C-alpha positions as CSV (number, residue, x, y, z in Angstrom):
1,M,7.5,-35.0,-17.4
2,P,5.5,-37.5,-15.3
3,S,6.2,-41.2,-16.0
4,P,3.5,-43.2,-17.9
5,S,2.6,-45.0,-14.6
6,T,1.9,-41.7,-12.8
7,P,-1.8,-40.8,-12.8
8,P,-2.8,-37.5,-14.2
9,A,-3.3,-34.6,-11.9
10,G,-6.8,-34.6,-10.4
11,A,-7.4,-38.2,-11.2
12,D,-8.8,-40.5,-8.5
13,A,-6.3,-42.6,-6.7
14,A,-6.4,-46.3,-7.3
15,P,-8.4,-48.2,-4.6
16,A,-6.2,-49.4,-1.7
17,T,-8.3,-52.5,-1.1
18,A,-9.0,-55.5,-3.3
19,P,-12.6,-56.0,-4.7
20,A,-15.1,-57.6,-2.4
21,A,-15.2,-60.8,-4.5
22,T,-11.5,-61.3,-3.9
23,V,-11.8,-60.7,-0.2
24,L,-14.7,-63.3,0.0
25,T,-12.8,-65.9,-2.0
26,S,-9.8,-65.5,0.4
27,I,-11.9,-66.8,3.3
28,H,-11.9,-70.5,3.8
29,P,-15.2,-72.2,2.8
30,D,-15.5,-73.9,6.2
31,V,-15.4,-70.5,7.9
32,I,-18.1,-69.2,5.7
33,R,-20.2,-72.3,6.2
34,T,-19.9,-72.5,10.0
35,H,-19.4,-68.9,11.2
36,I,-21.2,-66.7,8.6
37,L,-24.1,-68.6,6.9
38,T,-25.3,-70.1,10.2
39,R,-25.8,-66.6,11.6
40,L,-28.3,-65.6,8.9
41,D,-32.0,-65.9,9.1
42,G,-34.1,-67.2,6.2
43,P,-34.5,-64.0,4.1
44,A,-30.8,-63.0,4.6
45,L,-29.7,-66.5,3.6
46,V,-31.8,-66.4,0.4
47,A,-30.2,-63.0,-0.5
48,A,-26.8,-64.4,0.2
49,T,-27.3,-67.3,-2.2
50,S,-27.9,-64.8,-5.0
51,A,-24.9,-62.7,-4.2
52,S,-22.2,-65.0,-5.6
53,S,-21.8,-68.5,-7.1
54,Q,-19.6,-69.5,-4.1
55,L,-22.2,-68.6,-1.5
56,H,-24.9,-70.3,-3.6
57,S,-22.8,-73.5,-3.7
58,L,-22.0,-73.4,0.0
59,S,-25.6,-72.8,1.1
60,S,-27.5,-74.9,-1.5
61,S,-25.7,-78.1,-0.7
62,N,-26.1,-77.7,3.1
63,D,-29.6,-79.1,4.0
64,C,-28.8,-78.9,7.7
65,L,-28.4,-75.2,7.4
66,W,-31.8,-74.8,5.7
67,R,-33.3,-77.2,8.2
68,D,-32.2,-75.0,11.1
69,V,-33.6,-71.9,9.3
70,C,-37.0,-73.6,8.8
71,I,-37.1,-74.8,12.5
72,A,-36.3,-71.3,13.7
73,A,-39.2,-69.9,11.7
74,W,-41.6,-72.8,12.2
75,P,-41.0,-75.0,15.2
76,S,-43.6,-77.5,13.9
77,V,-41.1,-78.5,11.2
78,R,-39.4,-80.7,13.9
79,D,-42.3,-83.1,13.7
80,P,-41.2,-86.4,12.1
81,R,-44.2,-86.4,9.7
82,V,-43.3,-83.0,8.3
83,A,-39.6,-83.9,8.2
84,E,-40.4,-87.1,6.3
85,A,-42.4,-85.2,3.7
86,I,-39.7,-82.5,3.3
87,A,-37.1,-85.2,2.7
88,T,-38.9,-86.0,-0.6
89,F,-38.8,-82.4,-1.9
90,P,-36.3,-81.7,-4.8
91,S,-33.9,-79.7,-2.6
92,G,-35.1,-80.7,0.8
93,H,-35.6,-77.9,3.3
94,R,-34.4,-75.3,0.8
95,S,-37.4,-76.2,-1.4
96,F,-39.7,-76.2,1.6
97,F,-38.5,-72.7,2.6
98,S,-38.9,-71.2,-0.8
99,D,-42.4,-72.7,-1.0
100,S,-43.5,-71.6,2.4
101,Y,-41.9,-68.3,3.4
102,P,-43.1,-65.8,0.7
103,V,-46.7,-64.6,0.6
104,L,-48.8,-66.8,-1.7
105,H,-50.4,-65.0,-4.8
106,H,-52.8,-67.1,-6.8
107,H,-55.4,-65.0,-8.5
108,K,-56.0,-66.6,-11.9
109,L,-56.6,-70.1,-13.1
110,R,-54.0,-71.4,-15.5
111,R,-54.6,-73.8,-18.4
112,R,-52.7,-76.9,-17.6
113,R,-50.5,-78.3,-20.4
114,S,-49.7,-81.5,-18.7
115,P,-51.8,-84.1,-16.7
116,P,-52.3,-83.1,-13.1
117,P,-50.3,-84.9,-10.5
118,P,-52.0,-87.6,-8.4
119,M,-54.2,-86.3,-5.6
120,A,-52.7,-86.6,-2.1
121,E,-54.0,-89.3,0.2
122,C,-53.3,-86.9,3.0
123,L,-52.6,-83.3,3.6
124,I,-50.2,-82.2,6.4
125,S,-50.9,-79.0,8.3
126,A,-47.9,-77.5,10.1
127,V,-49.2,-74.6,12.2
128,D,-47.3,-72.1,14.4
129,V,-48.7,-69.1,16.3
130,H,-46.2,-66.5,17.5
131,Y,-46.7,-63.7,20.0
132,E,-44.2,-60.8,19.8
133,G,-41.9,-63.1,17.8
134,E,-42.1,-66.0,20.3
135,A,-43.8,-69.3,19.5
136,I,-46.8,-69.9,21.8
137,F,-48.5,-72.7,19.9
138,S,-47.3,-75.3,17.4
139,K,-49.1,-78.4,16.1
140,V,-49.1,-80.8,13.2
141,H,-52.2,-82.3,11.8
142,E,-52.8,-85.0,9.2
143,T,-56.0,-84.9,7.1
144,E,-56.9,-88.1,5.3
145,T,-58.3,-87.3,1.9
146,A,-58.9,-90.7,0.3
147,S,-62.3,-91.4,1.8
148,G,-65.7,-90.7,0.2
149,W,-66.7,-88.9,3.5
150,F,-63.9,-86.4,3.0
151,E,-64.8,-85.7,-0.6
152,C,-68.5,-84.9,0.1
153,S,-68.2,-83.2,3.5
154,P,-67.4,-79.5,4.1
155,F,-63.6,-79.0,4.3
156,R,-62.5,-78.0,7.8
157,V,-59.4,-78.7,9.9
158,D,-59.7,-78.3,13.7
159,L,-56.5,-78.6,15.7
160,L,-58.1,-78.6,19.2
161,D,-61.0,-80.6,20.7
162,L,-64.0,-78.7,22.0
163,K,-62.9,-79.0,25.7
164,E,-59.2,-78.6,25.0
165,S,-57.3,-75.3,25.5
166,V,-53.6,-74.3,25.6
167,P,-52.3,-71.7,28.1
168,T,-50.1,-69.0,26.8
169,R,-47.9,-66.2,28.2
170,I,-50.2,-63.5,26.8
171,Q,-51.5,-61.3,29.7
172,K,-54.2,-58.7,29.4
173,P,-53.5,-56.0,31.9
174,G,-56.5,-55.0,33.9
175,G,-58.3,-51.8,32.9
176,T,-56.9,-51.8,29.3
177,P,-59.5,-50.4,26.8
178,D,-60.9,-53.2,24.7
179,E,-60.1,-51.4,21.4
180,A,-56.4,-50.9,22.4
181,W,-56.2,-54.5,23.5
182,L,-57.5,-55.8,20.2
183,R,-55.2,-53.5,18.3
184,H,-52.3,-54.9,20.3
185,L,-53.1,-58.4,19.4
186,E,-53.4,-57.5,15.7
187,E,-49.9,-56.1,15.8
188,S,-48.4,-58.8,18.0
189,L,-50.0,-62.1,17.0
190,S,-48.9,-63.9,13.9
191,L,-49.8,-67.2,12.3
192,S,-48.2,-69.6,9.9
193,W,-50.5,-72.3,8.4
194,I,-48.4,-74.4,6.0
195,V,-50.1,-77.1,4.0
196,V,-47.8,-79.9,2.8
197,D,-48.8,-82.1,-0.1
198,P,-46.6,-85.2,-0.1
199,A,-47.8,-86.4,-3.5
200,R,-46.9,-83.1,-5.2
201,K,-43.8,-82.6,-3.1
202,R,-45.0,-79.0,-2.6
203,A,-46.0,-76.8,0.2
204,A,-47.6,-73.3,0.7
205,N,-48.3,-71.0,3.5
206,F,-52.1,-70.2,3.5
207,S,-51.8,-67.5,6.1
208,T,-51.4,-63.7,5.9
209,R,-49.2,-64.0,9.0
210,R,-50.7,-60.8,10.3
211,P,-54.4,-60.9,11.1
212,V,-57.0,-59.4,8.8
213,S,-59.6,-59.2,11.5
214,V,-59.5,-59.2,15.4
215,Q,-62.8,-59.0,17.2
216,R,-64.7,-60.4,20.2
217,H,-67.3,-63.1,19.7
218,W,-70.7,-61.6,20.3
219,L,-71.8,-64.5,22.5
220,T,-68.8,-65.9,24.4
221,G,-66.7,-62.8,24.6
222,D,-63.7,-64.7,23.3
223,V,-61.2,-63.0,20.9
224,Q,-61.4,-64.3,17.4
225,V,-58.3,-63.6,15.2
226,Q,-58.6,-64.4,11.5
227,Y,-56.0,-64.8,8.8
228,V,-57.3,-65.0,5.2
229,T,-55.6,-65.8,2.0
230,V,-57.6,-65.4,-1.3
231,V,-56.8,-67.8,-4.1
232,A,-58.3,-68.6,-7.5
233,G,-61.1,-71.2,-7.6
234,G,-63.6,-72.0,-10.2
235,P,-64.6,-70.5,-13.6
236,P,-65.0,-66.7,-14.0
237,G,-68.4,-65.5,-12.8
238,S,-69.1,-68.5,-10.5
239,A,-69.4,-68.2,-6.7
240,A,-66.1,-70.0,-6.5
241,E,-64.2,-67.8,-8.9
242,H,-62.1,-66.7,-5.9
243,V,-62.2,-68.5,-2.6
244,Q,-60.9,-67.5,0.8
245,C,-58.8,-69.8,3.0
246,T,-59.5,-68.7,6.5
247,A,-57.4,-69.7,9.5
248,T,-59.1,-68.7,12.8
249,V,-57.4,-68.6,16.3
250,T,-59.8,-68.1,19.2
251,C,-58.4,-67.1,22.6
252,G,-60.2,-66.7,25.9
253,G,-59.4,-65.7,29.5
254,K,-60.2,-63.4,32.3
255,E,-59.0,-59.8,32.5
256,G,-55.7,-59.6,34.3
257,G,-55.0,-63.3,33.7
258,G,-53.4,-65.3,30.9
259,L,-55.1,-66.1,27.6
260,H,-55.8,-69.6,26.5
261,V,-55.9,-70.8,22.9
262,R,-59.3,-72.5,22.6
263,E,-59.7,-73.0,18.9
264,V,-57.4,-73.2,15.8
265,S,-59.2,-74.0,12.6
266,F,-59.0,-73.8,8.8
267,Q,-61.6,-73.8,6.1
268,V,-62.2,-72.8,2.5
269,E,-65.3,-70.7,1.5
270,D,-66.6,-69.3,-1.8
271,M,-67.7,-65.7,-2.4
272,E,-71.2,-66.4,-1.0
273,G,-69.8,-67.7,2.3
274,K,-70.5,-71.4,1.5
275,S,-67.9,-73.9,2.8
276,L,-66.5,-76.0,-0.1
277,S,-66.4,-79.7,0.0
278,G,-63.2,-81.7,0.7
279,K,-62.9,-82.7,-3.0
280,D,-63.2,-79.1,-4.3
281,S,-60.9,-77.7,-1.6
282,L,-58.3,-80.3,-2.2
283,A,-58.2,-79.4,-5.9
284,I,-58.0,-75.7,-5.2
285,L,-55.3,-76.0,-2.5
286,G,-53.2,-78.3,-4.7
287,E,-53.4,-75.9,-7.7
288,A,-52.4,-73.0,-5.5
289,M,-49.4,-74.9,-4.2
290,E,-48.3,-75.8,-7.6
291,S,-49.1,-72.7,-9.7
292,G,-49.3,-70.0,-7.1
293,E,-46.8,-67.2,-7.3
294,R,-44.8,-66.5,-4.2
295,K,-43.9,-62.9,-3.4
296,K,-42.3,-61.1,-0.5
297,A,-44.8,-58.8,1.3
298,K,-43.8,-55.2,0.8
299,R,-45.6,-54.2,4.1
300,A,-47.3,-55.9,7.0
301,S,-50.7,-54.6,6.0
302,E,-50.6,-56.0,2.5
303,G,-52.6,-59.1,3.4
304,K,-55.3,-57.1,5.1
305,E,-55.6,-54.7,2.2
306,R,-56.0,-57.6,-0.3
307,F,-58.7,-59.1,2.0
308,E,-60.6,-55.8,2.1
309,E,-60.5,-55.7,-1.8
310,Y,-61.9,-59.2,-1.8
311,E,-64.7,-58.2,0.7
312,A,-65.6,-55.3,-1.6
313,R,-65.9,-57.7,-4.6
314,K,-68.1,-60.0,-2.4
315,R,-70.4,-57.0,-1.6
316,E,-70.7,-56.1,-5.2
317,R,-71.6,-59.6,-6.2
318,R,-74.2,-59.8,-3.4
319,E,-75.8,-56.5,-4.5
320,R,-75.9,-57.7,-8.1
321,K,-77.6,-60.9,-7.0
322,Q,-80.1,-59.0,-4.9
323,R,-81.0,-56.7,-7.8
324,T,-81.5,-59.7,-10.1
325,E,-83.7,-61.4,-7.5
326,R,-85.8,-58.2,-7.1
327,A,-86.2,-57.9,-10.8
328,L,-87.3,-61.6,-11.0
329,D,-89.8,-61.1,-8.2
330,L,-91.3,-58.0,-9.9
331,L,-91.6,-60.0,-13.1
332,C,-93.4,-62.8,-11.3
333,I,-95.8,-60.3,-9.8
334,V,-96.5,-58.7,-13.1
335,V,-97.1,-62.1,-14.8
336,G,-99.3,-63.2,-11.9
337,V,-101.4,-60.0,-12.0
338,T,-101.8,-60.2,-15.7
339,A,-102.9,-63.8,-15.5
340,F,-105.4,-63.0,-12.8
341,V,-106.9,-60.1,-14.7
342,G,-107.0,-62.1,-17.9
343,F,-108.8,-65.0,-16.1
344,W,-111.5,-62.8,-14.6
345,S,-111.9,-61.0,-17.8
346,F,-112.6,-64.3,-19.5
347,I,-115.1,-65.3,-16.8
348,L,-117.0,-62.0,-16.9
349,F,-117.3,-61.5,-20.6
350,R,-117.7,-65.1,-21.7
């Protein structure tokens, strides 16, 4: 008769190794901190923090680790102005990464239950352009928001002067078809436009990373690359029910030579293509930073698909407006003709 400790015939043998959690806890924390966590990129580090309480504790308390992850993703984070703002965030660079890495979703206005935070006296834009994974342009820009001029003027951020350009390593081979060249840029050129609000201690990436549109300018021949994020704006039915935050990168150069970045700009427009004022834009961007949901993009084309849906809604709105205007014009004509006939009838038969 088999002993009580002997497993029945056909039963699975006991595992020869200890559970993974036991193996992990047997590793010295310093080894995990210095030789494992430092080799992870941002998404992998986020996943690791959710794997176990030990990894969460080791990574969450290490701001230098998250700082290195942020700098690797966005070189502009090295700028002292950005670093000073991040230092005020609840969890430093970890909070900044969780705010800025995922795709921003903000489609509906939410009723606020508490008073809004104070409006920022300045907004910080941390901008990075990558080509095939390598940074080719990085710049930080501060926008003063406390003046009356800012509140009333159209909101627009320009990172380069009119005569300024930045050379890049991008080379257009001679004889390349224009369509293939533009498609290559769409697949290879990525943008991160992070807006930091020091007053709210929040940040958000208002870029789709991958372009939603790459085309040549009809006049200059320069390549315009656009990245658009759609967020909630004003009341339902208004022109600002949804607004588009558009970051534009304009590149120029001769065929066979290197491309130069000639323009990097950001603006906020309503559904009729009208640029919003600084005051309205500041409120919308702040609300998106605070209430916008962050999600990891399932596919690279997700941002472009969302933009195309927004463009379809814009066309429907424009068509409805045109039908209404035509109906009003017809009504005015009918009223005018009726008044004219009535007037002459009165004159002739008086």
